[in-house]
MARPA-797534 format. One record per residue: residue number from 1; x, z, y of N, C-alpha, C, CB in turn. Coordinates in steps of 0.02 Angstrom, whole numbers, plus 50000, padded with zeros to 5 digits. Glycine has a CB too. Example, Ala and Ser with C-alpha at 12.3 -4.5 7.8 and 13.67 -1.06 7.14 Angstrom:
REM MARPA-797534
NODE   nr   n.px   n.pz   n.py  ca.px  ca.pz  ca.py   c.px   c.pz   c.py  cb.px  cb.pz  cb.py
NODE    1  50660  50390  49716  50615  50390  49775  50660  50390  49835  50565  50452  49776
NODE    2  50642  50354  49888  50684  50357  49947  50645  50394  50002  50704  50286  49970
END
This chain:
REM MARPA-797534
NODE   nr   n.px   n.pz   n.py  ca.px  ca.pz  ca.py   c.px   c.pz   c.py  cb.px  cb.pz  cb.py
NODE    1  50453  49658  49006  50433  49631  49071  50372  49670  49096  50416  49554  49065
NODE    2  50372  49680  49161  50319  49719  49193  50294  49682  49254  50345  49790  49214
NODE    3  50228  49689  49267  50198  49661  49327  50199  49714  49381  50125  49637  49314
NODE    4  50219  49694  49441  50224  49738  49498  50187  49710  49557  50298  49750  49516
NODE    5  50168  49754  49602  50142  49735  49668  50191  49759  49720  50070  49763  49681
NODE    6  50207  49717  49767  50248  49735  49825  50201  49743  49884  50305  49682  49840
NODE    7  50206  49800  49917  50165  49814  49976  50211  49819  50036  50122  49880  49967
NODE    8  50205  49773  50082  50248  49772  50141  50211  49806  50198  50268  49699  50160
NODE    9  50247  49845  50235  50217  49883  50289  50223  49845  50356  50250  49952  50295
NODE   10  50165  49835  50388  50164  49811  50457  50183  49738  50469  50208  49851  50496
NODE   11  50172  49694  50420  50186  49623  50433  50120  49586  50446  50224  49591  50373
NODE   12  50124  49537  50489  50067  49493  50505  50007  49531  50531  50048  49454  50444
NODE   13  50018  49585  50567  49964  49621  50600  49981  49629  50673  49952  49691  50567
NODE   14  49932  49623  50716  49942  49633  50787  49987  49582  50821  49970  49699  50797
NODE   15  49997  49525  50791  50035  49472  50823  50110  49476  50817  50017  49470  50894
NODE   16  50136  49529  50789  50209  49537  50782  50230  49534  50710  50232  49602  50814
NODE   17  50295  49535  50700  50326  49535  50634  50293  49485  50586  50321  49605  50604
NODE   18  50297  49422  50607  50268  49368  50567  50309  49357  50504  50265  49303  50608
NODE   19  50273  49347  50449  50305  49331  50386  50260  49284  50347  50320  49396  50345
NODE   20  50277  49220  50345  50238  49173  50305  50241  49194  50231  50264  49101  50314
NODE   21  50183  49191  50199  50181  49212  50129  50222  49166  50084  50108  49213  50105
NODE   22  50229  49103  50103  50273  49058  50065  50345  49084  50066  50269  48986  50093
NODE   23  50367  49111  50123  50434  49140  50128  50441  49202  50084  50451  49156  50201
NODE   24  50390  49244  50084  50391  49303  50041  50396  49283  49968  50328  49346  50053
NODE   25  50357  49233  49948  50361  49209  49879  50431  49182  49864  50308  49154  49866
NODE   26  50459  49144  49910  50526  49116  49900  50578  49171  49891  50545  49071  49959
NODE   27  50575  49223  49932  50623  49278  49926  50617  49312  49858  50613  49330  49983
NODE   28  50557  49325  49836  50547  49356  49771  50574  49312  49714  50472  49371  49759
NODE   29  50563  49247  49719  50589  49201  49668  50665  49198  49670  50559  49131  49677
NODE   30  50694  49199  49730  50767  49199  49737  50798  49262  49706  50787  49194  49810
NODE   31  50760  49316  49705  50784  49378  49673  50777  49376  49597  50746  49437  49701
NODE   32  50749  49321  49571  50744  49313  49499  50678  49335  49469  50798  49350  49466
NODE   33  50629  49351  49512  50564  49373  49486  50521  49312  49469  50528  49417  49538
NODE   34  50476  49321  49423  50435  49266  49398  50361  49278  49414  50444  49257  49323
NODE   35  50322  49226  49403  50249  49230  49411  50230  49261  49478  50218  49271  49353
NODE   36  50263  49238  49530  50253  49267  49597  50190  49239  49629  50314  49253  49643
NODE   37  50150  49284  49656  50090  49265  49693  50084  49311  49753  50025  49269  49649
NODE   38  50058  49285  49807  50042  49328  49865  49967  49335  49869  50071  49299  49931
NODE   39  49946  49387  49902  49874  49400  49911  49862  49413  49985  49850  49460  49867
NODE   40  49817  49374  50014  49802  49377  50085  49865  49363  50126  49772  49445  50104
NODE   41  49862  49376  50190  49919  49362  50234  49951  49427  50260  49896  49319  50293
NODE   42  49931  49483  50232  49951  49547  50261  50005  49584  50221  49892  49591  50269
NODE   43  50044  49546  50183  50102  49577  50152  50092  49608  50084  50128  49628  50196
NODE   44  50059  49572  50039  50053  49592  49970  50078  49536  49926  49980  49611  49952
NODE   45  50116  49553  49876  50137  49503  49826  50138  49537  49758  50207  49473  49844
NODE   46  50127  49497  49707  50134  49522  49639  50186  49478  49604  50066  49520  49600
NODE   47  50221  49509  49557  50274  49473  49522  50289  49506  49456  50338  49469  49566
NODE   48  50323  49469  49413  50346  49495  49349  50421  49504  49353  50326  49447  49291
NODE   49  50444  49561  49328  50516  49576  49328  50533  49614  49265  50536  49616  49391
NODE   50  50598  49617  49250  50620  49661  49197  50596  49731  49213  50699  49658  49189
NODE   51  50583  49770  49162  50564  49839  49175  50617  49871  49218  50554  49879  49108
NODE   52  50596  49901  49272  50645  49928  49318  50618  49985  49359  50670  49874  49364
NODE   53  50659  50008  49402  50643  50063  49446  50607  50036  49508  50707  50102  49465
NODE   54  50548  50063  49522  50510  50039  49580  50548  50046  49645  50443  50077  49584
NODE   55  50583  50102  49653  50621  50112  49715  50677  50061  49722  50650  50183  49717
NODE   56  50711  50046  49667  50766  49997  49670  50738  49927  49685  50804  49996  49603
NODE   57  50682  49910  49655  50651  49845  49669  50630  49841  49742  50590  49833  49623
NODE   58  50602  49894  49769  50581  49895  49839  50641  49888  49885  50543  49959  49855
NODE   59  50695  49924  49870  50755  49921  49912  50785  49851  49910  50807  49973  49888
NODE   60  50787  49821  49851  50814  49754  49844  50773  49703  49885  50816  49733  49770
NODE   61  50707  49708  49879  50664  49662  49916  50670  49674  49991  50592  49669  49893
NODE   62  50669  49737  50012  50676  49752  50083  50741  49725  50112  50673  49828  50094
NODE   63  50796  49732  50076  50861  49706  50099  50859  49630  50104  50918  49729  50052
NODE   64  50830  49597  50053  50827  49524  50054  50783  49499  50111  50800  49498  49987
NODE   65  50728  49533  50124  50685  49514  50180  50719  49525  50247  50618  49553  50178
NODE   66  50758  49579  50252  50796  49593  50312  50846  49538  50328  50831  49659  50306
NODE   67  50876  49509  50276  50923  49453  50286  50886  49389  50308  50962  49439  50222
NODE   68  50825  49380  50283  50787  49319  50296  50754  49320  50365  50735  49308  50243
NODE   69  50731  49379  50386  50693  49385  50449  50732  49426  50499  50624  49417  50436
NODE   70  50711  49425  50560  50747  49460  50614  50722  49532  50623  50739  49422  50680
NODE   71  50696  49561  50571  50673  49630  50574  50678  49661  50505  50600  49634  50601
NODE   72  50678  49727  50503  50677  49761  50439  50604  49773  50419  50716  49828  50441
NODE   73  50593  49776  50355  50525  49783  50329  50526  49837  50276  50499  49715  50300
NODE   74  50484  49887  50285  50477  49939  50234  50434  49911  50177  50446  50004  50263
NODE   75  50455  49925  50116  50423  49897  50057  50411  49953  50006  50465  49840  50026
NODE   76  50352  49952  49977  50338  49993  49918  50324  49946  49860  50277  50042  49931
NODE   77  50348  49963  49801  50334  49924  49741  50301  49971  49692  50399  49892  49711
NODE   78  50245  49948  49663  50209  49988  49613  50191  49944  49554  50145  50020  49644
NODE   79  50197  49973  49494  50181  49934  49434  50106  49938  49419  50222  49959  49374
NODE   80  50085  49897  49371  50014  49895  49354  49988  49962  49330  50002  49842  49301
NODE   81  50026  49998  49290  50002  50062  49264  49986  50110  49322  50054  50093  49217
NODE   82  50029  50111  49372  50017  50154  49430  49953  50132  49466  50077  50152  49478
NODE   83  49946  50067  49480  49887  50043  49515  49823  50057  49476  49893  49968  49529
NODE   84  49826  50048  49411  49767  50064  49369  49751  50139  49374  49780  50045  49295
NODE   85  49802  50180  49378  49791  50252  49386  49760  50269  49453  49856  50289  49379
NODE   86  49781  50234  49506  49751  50244  49572  49677  50227  49571  49788  50202  49626
NODE   87  49660  50172  49539  49590  50152  49535  49551  50203  49494  49583  50081  49503
NODE   88  49576  50221  49436  49541  50269  49393  49536  50338  49425  49577  50274  49326
NODE   89  49585  50356  49465  49586  50423  49494  49551  50431  49561  49656  50444  49502
NODE   90  49515  50380  49583  49482  50383  49648  49433  50441  49649  49446  50317  49664
NODE   91  49441  50487  49697  49396  50545  49699  49329  50532  49734  49431  50601  49734
NODE   92  49319  50472  49759  49257  50454  49793  49218  50406  49749  49271  50423  49862
NODE   93  49152  50400  49759  49111  50356  49717  49121  50282  49737  49036  50375  49723
NODE   94  49177  50253  49718  49196  50186  49740  49143  50134  49725  49261  50166  49706
NODE   95  49110  50138  49669  49060  50088  49650  49001  50088  49698  49036  50100  49579
NODE   96  48990  50143  49733  48934  50149  49778  48952  50132  49851  48906  50219  49775
NODE   97  49015  50119  49863  49038  50108  49932  49059  50036  49943  49097  50155  49947
NODE   98  49058  50016  50006  49085  49951  50025  49161  49957  50028  49056  49926  50094
NODE   99  49197  49902  50015  49269  49903  50015  49300  49925  50081  49295  49835  49998
NODE  100  49265  49913  50136  49291  49933  50202  49285  50008  50214  49255  49895  50256
NODE  101  49246  50042  50172  49236  50114  50181  49287  50157  50144  49166  50133  50158
NODE  102  49322  50127  50099  49369  50164  50057  49438  50132  50064  49346  50165  49982
NODE  103  49488  50173  50076  49557  50150  50085  49604  50194  50046  49576  50148  50159
NODE  104  49662  50166  50031  49715  50206  50000  49778  50196  50042  49727  50184  49925
NODE  105  49807  50251  50063  49873  50249  50095  49924  50263  50041  49879  50301  50155
NODE  106  49964  50214  50026  50017  50220  49975  50078  50252  50009  50035  50151  49943
NODE  107  50108  50298  49974  50166  50335  49999  50226  50324  49954  50150  50410  50005
NODE  108  50286  50330  49983  50346  50321  49942  50361  50380  49897  50405  50307  49986
NODE  109  50328  50436  49909  50338  50494  49865  50276  50538  49868  50401  50535  49886
NODE  110  50273  50586  49824  50217  50633  49821  50219  50680  49880  50219  50672  49755
NODE  111  50160  50699  49902  50152  50750  49954  50102  50801  49927  50128  50718  50022
NODE  112  50104  50860  49957  50056  50911  49936  50008  50928  49993  50091  50974  49911
NODE  113  49959  50967  49977  49907  50986  50025  49936  51021  50087  49856  51031  49993
NODE  114  49992  51056  50078  50022  51092  50135  50038  51046  50193  50085  51128  50112
NODE  115  50056  50985  50179  50072  50938  50233  50013  50928  50280  50094  50870  50203
NODE  116  49953  50934  50254  49892  50922  50292  49854  50986  50309  49847  50875  50254
NODE  117  49886  51042  50303  49853  51107  50313  49822  51116  50382  49903  51163  50300
NODE  118  49852  51086  50433  49825  51095  50500  49774  51042  50521  49882  51095  50550
NODE  119  49754  51000  50474  49702  50950  50487  49634  50985  50475  49710  50886  50442
NODE  120  49595  50990  50528  49528  51021  50523  49481  50970  50491  49502  51044  50593
NODE  121  49475  50974  50426  49435  50924  50389  49362  50923  50412  49438  50939  50315
NODE  122  49335  50980  50428  49265  50985  50451  49254  50945  50515  49245  51058  50462
NODE  123  49303  50943  50558  49297  50909  50623  49289  50834  50616  49357  50925  50667
NODE  124  49310  50806  50559  49309  50734  50549  49251  50709  50507  49373  50712  50518
NODE  125  49212  50755  50479  49156  50735  50436  49110  50687  50472  49117  50796  50412
NODE  126  49083  50635  50440  49082  50625  50368  49145  50592  50339  49024  50583  50351
NODE  127  49194  50578  50381  49257  50551  50355  49293  50604  50315  49303  50525  50413
NODE  128  49325  50583  50261  49360  50629  50217  49424  50598  50190  49315  50651  50159
NODE  129  49469  50641  50166  49528  50617  50131  49544  50664  50074  49589  50611  50179
NODE  130  49577  50635  50024  49600  50673  49965  49669  50649  49947  49550  50666  49905
NODE  131  49709  50695  49922  49778  50680  49902  49777  50657  49829  49824  50741  49911
NODE  132  49814  50603  49815  49823  50579  49747  49897  50574  49730  49789  50510  49737
NODE  133  49913  50537  49678  49982  50527  49657  50016  50476  49703  49984  50503  49583
NODE  134  50059  50500  49748  50093  50458  49796  50043  50416  49836  50144  50413  49761
NODE  135  49985  50446  49849  49932  50410  49884  49886  50459  49918  49892  50365  49835
NODE  136  49855  50435  49971  49802  50473  50005  49741  50427  50005  49823  50494  50079
NODE  137  49686  50452  49976  49623  50416  49975  49584  50433  50039  49581  50433  49911
NODE  138  49557  50382  50071  49519  50392  50133  49448  50365  50125  49554  50358  50193
NODE  139  49399  50408  50138  49330  50385  50142  49313  50381  50216  49281  50433  50103
NODE  140  49301  50320  50240  49288  50307  50311  49224  50267  50316  49348  50269  50345
NODE  141  49166  50300  50322  49101  50265  50320  49094  50207  50369  49046  50314  50332
NODE  142  49126  50213  50427  49121  50159  50477  49182  50114  50478  49111  50189  50546
NODE  143  49224  50119  50428  49283  50077  50423  49344  50107  50458  49269  50010  50451
NODE  144  49399  50074  50451  49463  50099  50476  49470  50091  50552  49520  50062  50442
NODE  145  49442  50038  50580  49453  50021  50650  49438  50076  50701  49413  49963  50667
NODE  146  49386  50114  50689  49365  50166  50737  49375  50236  50710  49292  50156  50756
NODE  147  49412  50242  50657  49418  50306  50623  49464  50354  50660  49443  50295  50553
NODE  148  49438  50411  50678  49478  50464  50709  49521  50498  50655  49432  50517  50744
NODE  149  49494  50504  50595  49532  50534  50540  49593  50491  50523  49488  50544  50478
NODE  150  49584  50426  50517  49640  50382  50502  49694  50387  50556  49617  50309  50496
NODE  151  49673  50391  50619  49721  50400  50674  49759  50465  50666  49685  50399  50742
NODE  152  49724  50518  50650  49756  50583  50642  49806  50583  50584  49703  50638  50632
NODE  153  49786  50554  50528  49829  50554  50469  49890  50509  50477  49790  50533  50408
NODE  154  49886  50461  50523  49944  50417  50533  49988  50441  50590  49920  50346  50547
NODE  155  49972  50499  50617  50012  50528  50671  50083  50544  50650  49979  50590  50698
NODE  156  50129  50547  50698  50200  50555  50683  50218  50615  50639  50238  50561  50746
NODE  157  50185  50672  50649  50202  50731  50609  50183  50722  50536  50169  50792  50638
NODE  158  50127  50691  50524  50103  50685  50455  50138  50630  50415  50029  50672  50455
NODE  159  50165  50580  50449  50199  50526  50413  50275  50530  50420  50174  50459  50437
NODE  160  50298  50580  50457  50371  50587  50467  50407  50590  50401  50386  50650  50509
NODE  161  50458  50546  50395  50498  50545  50334  50468  50508  50276  50513  50614  50314
NODE  162  50410  50478  50286  50376  50442  50232  50374  50367  50247  50305  50468  50221
NODE  163  50373  50328  50194  50350  50258  50200  50277  50260  50179  50394  50207  50156
NODE  164  50234  50236  50223  50162  50238  50210  50131  50172  50231  50128  50297  50246
NODE  165  50089  50145  50189  50053  50084  50206  49984  50087  50174  50092  50021  50182
NODE  166  49934  50066  50212  49864  50075  50191  49833  50008  50173  49823  50108  50247
NODE  167  49792  50010  50120  49754  49951  50098  49682  49971  50086  49785  49921  50032
NODE  168  49636  49924  50101  49566  49940  50086  49553  49934  50011  49518  49892  50125
NODE  169  49497  49960  49990  49483  49965  49919  49479  49897  49885  49418  50002  49908
NODE  170  49452  49847  49920  49449  49780  49890  49519  49755  49874  49413  49731  49938
NODE  171  49566  49767  49918  49635  49746  49906  49666  49785  49848  49678  49754  49969
NODE  172  49653  49850  49845  49679  49891  49790  49653  49864  49723  49658  49965  49799
NODE  173  49588  49849  49720  49560  49822  49658  49591  49755  49640  49484  49815  49665
NODE  174  49601  49713  49690  49629  49646  49677  49702  49652  49653  49626  49603  49740
NODE  175  49740  49697  49683  49810  49706  49661  49812  49734  49589  49848  49754  49709
NODE  176  49766  49778  49573  49762  49803  49504  49747  49745  49457  49707  49858  49498
NODE  177  49701  49703  49475  49684  49645  49434  49743  49596  49428  49623  49608  49464
NODE  178  49775  49580  49483  49829  49531  49483  49892  49556  49446  49848  49513  49554
NODE  179  49901  49621  49442  49959  49648  49405  49944  49658  49332  49981  49713  49436
NODE  180  49881  49650  49312  49863  49662  49241  49889  49607  49195  49788  49668  49234
NODE  181  49898  49547  49222  49924  49491  49181  49948  49437  49228  49870  49464  49132
NODE  182  49999  49398  49207  50024  49344  49250  49972  49289  49261  50086  49313  49220
END
């Protein structure tokens, strides 16, 4: 048995694509997952499942949510080992920063530096980003809301063909904690 986190893209933000967390928990339980918990209202859940393929679990959950709601929902599923690796691999001094200053954009697959070659990193300083394992770490001193770098990195060319969803550092730490044990 493995603990997983499900990261849903674009639910309960901006007034659209409403998804009650009780419904998300119910769908996960209907799929046979155990120890289901949601975190916040922005599309995070943790659950226990047989050891499985993260992509298959994400596809299964996305299909089930599509049947339950009137919209499709992109889903990423990551196990505890992966989340612990994201926390351990943070290239920024996380302990010295506020949670709103550090974000992780989770990706459905690995990307390389070439994808971001035309991003003038100097132009965005003091904001910075670094590539990780199926993740992009963002240091945004003034937070995500006014970030020009975050806007640039979420542009159509850079996210084309990817499933990408961003969480602040506090949420990343909490998901790591919640997946460590039921």
